[in-house]
PANURO-465590 format. One line per field, with one value per residue: residue number from 1; residue in one letter; chain; x, y, z of N, C-alpha, C in turn. Coordinates in nm, 3 decimals, m for minus. Layout:
# residues N
num	(NUM, ...)
residuo	(A, ...)
cadena	(A, ...)
n_c1	(X, ...)
n_c2	(Y, ...)
n_c3	(Z, ...)
ca_c1	(X, ...)
ca_c2	(Y, ...)
ca_c3	(Z, ...)
c_c1	(X, ...)
c_c2	(Y, ...)
c_c3	(Z, ...)
END
This chain:
# residues 50
num	(1, 2, 3, 4, 5, 6, 7, 8, 9, 10, 11, 12, 13, 14, 15, 16, 17, 18, 19, 20, 21, 22, 23, 24, 25, 26, 27, 28, 29, 30, 31, 32, 33, 34, 35, 36, 37, 38, 39, 40, 41, 42, 43, 44, 45, 46, 47, 48, 49, 50)
residuo	(X, X, X, X, X, X, X, X, X, X, X, X, X, X, X, X, X, X, X, X, X, X, X, X, X, X, X, X, X, X, X, X, X, X, X, X, X, X, X, X, X, X, X, X, X, X, X, X, X, X)
cadena	(A, A, A, A, A, A, A, A, A, A, A, A, A, A, A, A, A, A, A, A, A, A, A, A, A, A, A, A, A, A, A, A, A, A, A, A, A, A, A, A, A, A, A, A, A, A, A, A, A, A)
n_c1	(m1.484, m1.139, m0.987, m0.782, m0.715, m0.711, m0.491, m0.286, m0.016, 0.166, 0.377, 0.397, 0.137, 0.018, m0.185, m0.216, 0.024, 0.264, 0.440, 0.696, 0.748, 0.754, 0.859, 0.905, 1.111, 1.114, 1.168, 1.297, 1.316, 1.159, 0.884, 0.689, 0.691, 0.603, 0.348, 0.237, 0.242, 0.063, m0.174, m0.205, m0.243, m0.483, m0.653, m0.644, m0.754, m1.013, m1.100, m1.106, m1.308, m1.523)
n_c2	(0.011, 0.121, 0.274, 0.531, 0.646, 0.454, 0.290, 0.028, m0.052, m0.341, m0.400, m0.268, m0.260, m0.020, 0.260, 0.448, 0.459, 0.284, m0.030, m0.002, 0.257, 0.264, 0.357, 0.207, m0.033, m0.378, m0.597, m0.897, m0.962, m0.781, m0.833, m0.758, m0.481, m0.453, m0.559, m0.365, m0.143, m0.237, m0.248, 0.024, 0.122, m0.003, 0.118, 0.386, 0.353, 0.269, 0.499, 0.677, 0.566, 0.603)
n_c3	(m1.550, m1.606, m1.336, m1.281, m1.043, m0.855, m0.857, m0.740, m0.529, m0.536, m0.385, m0.133, m0.071, m0.093, m0.207, m0.502, m0.625, m0.832, m0.796, m0.893, m0.839, m0.574, m0.248, m0.033, 0.087, 0.055, 0.325, 0.446, 0.715, 0.839, 0.898, 1.082, 1.056, 0.793, 0.821, 0.986, 0.815, 0.627, 0.774, 0.829, 0.572, 0.509, 0.695, 0.611, 0.362, 0.426, 0.551, 0.340, 0.184, 0.351)
ca_c1	(m1.371, m1.013, m0.982, m0.642, m0.693, m0.712, m0.379, m0.240, 0.121, 0.167, 0.496, 0.366, m0.009, m0.029, m0.270, m0.180, 0.154, 0.301, 0.549, 0.825, 0.765, 0.739, 0.978, 0.918, 1.192, 1.073, 1.273, 1.249, 1.311, 1.070, 0.746, 0.603, 0.683, 0.518, 0.211, 0.191, 0.215, m0.057, m0.287, m0.220, m0.299, m0.623, m0.727, m0.657, m0.845, m1.147, m1.134, m1.139, m1.437, m1.624)
ca_c2	(0.060, 0.141, 0.397, 0.564, 0.691, 0.340, 0.199, m0.027, m0.103, m0.477, m0.413, m0.227, m0.258, 0.117, 0.303, 0.574, 0.448, 0.150, m0.090, 0.050, 0.389, 0.250, 0.394, 0.110, m0.147, m0.500, m0.661, m1.028, m0.971, m0.679, m0.874, m0.677, m0.348, m0.463, m0.578, m0.235, m0.060, m0.290, m0.203, 0.168, 0.140, m0.043, 0.220, 0.503, 0.315, 0.271, 0.639, 0.739, 0.512, 0.666)
ca_c3	(m1.628, m1.535, m1.258, m1.258, m0.906, m0.765, m0.881, m0.613, m0.526, m0.481, m0.301, 0.005, m0.063, m0.090, m0.317, m0.565, m0.694, m0.874, m0.719, m0.941, m0.781, m0.430, m0.171, 0.076, 0.045, 0.126, 0.404, 0.490, 0.860, 0.892, 0.876, 1.169, 0.996, 0.675, 0.871, 1.034, 0.697, 0.564, 0.855, 0.808, 0.438, 0.514, 0.769, 0.526, 0.255, 0.484, 0.578, 0.211, 0.142, 0.436)
c_c1	(m1.247, m1.014, m0.838, m0.611, m0.681, m0.600, m0.322, m0.099, 0.121, 0.290, 0.463, 0.216, m0.064, m0.114, m0.218, m0.044, 0.180, 0.420, 0.684, 0.853, 0.763, 0.869, 0.999, 0.997, 1.152, 1.190, 1.219, 1.230, 1.208, 0.924, 0.650, 0.584, 0.589, 0.372, 0.154, 0.156, 0.086, m0.180, m0.312, m0.286, m0.448, m0.707, m0.748, m0.756, m0.989, m1.193, m1.174, m1.277, m1.551, m1.622)
c_c2	(0.078, 0.276, 0.428, 0.608, 0.575, 0.241, 0.154, m0.083, m0.241, m0.500, m0.381, m0.220, m0.116, 0.150, 0.434, 0.571, 0.304, 0.100, m0.034, 0.188, 0.386, 0.283, 0.299, m0.009, m0.271, m0.563, m0.791, m1.032, m0.876, m0.712, m0.789, m0.538, m0.350, m0.482, m0.444, m0.144, m0.105, m0.243, m0.055, 0.194, 0.104, 0.061, 0.344, 0.476, 0.322, 0.414, 0.709, 0.693, 0.572, 0.816)
c_c3	(m1.544, m1.464, m1.222, m1.117, m0.809, m0.798, m0.748, m0.627, m0.462, m0.394, m0.156, 0.028, m0.054, m0.212, m0.373, m0.632, m0.731, m0.793, m0.763, m0.885, m0.629, m0.359, m0.054, 0.025, 0.124, 0.200, 0.460, 0.641, 0.920, 0.866, 0.959, 1.110, 0.876, 0.716, 0.917, 0.916, 0.629, 0.640, 0.836, 0.673, 0.438, 0.587, 0.683, 0.414, 0.305, 0.508, 0.448, 0.164, 0.224, 0.412)
END
């Protein structure tokens, strides 16, 4: 079923908010920053699952 706690933002890959509510502004030149945010999100996600 649909789990409202697992909504995912496709803008910053964050969990818990929609892209329209995302405070992270996508920047074309900031690929490294976006990669870092993605890694942080994955680590937090793994921590929650554990």
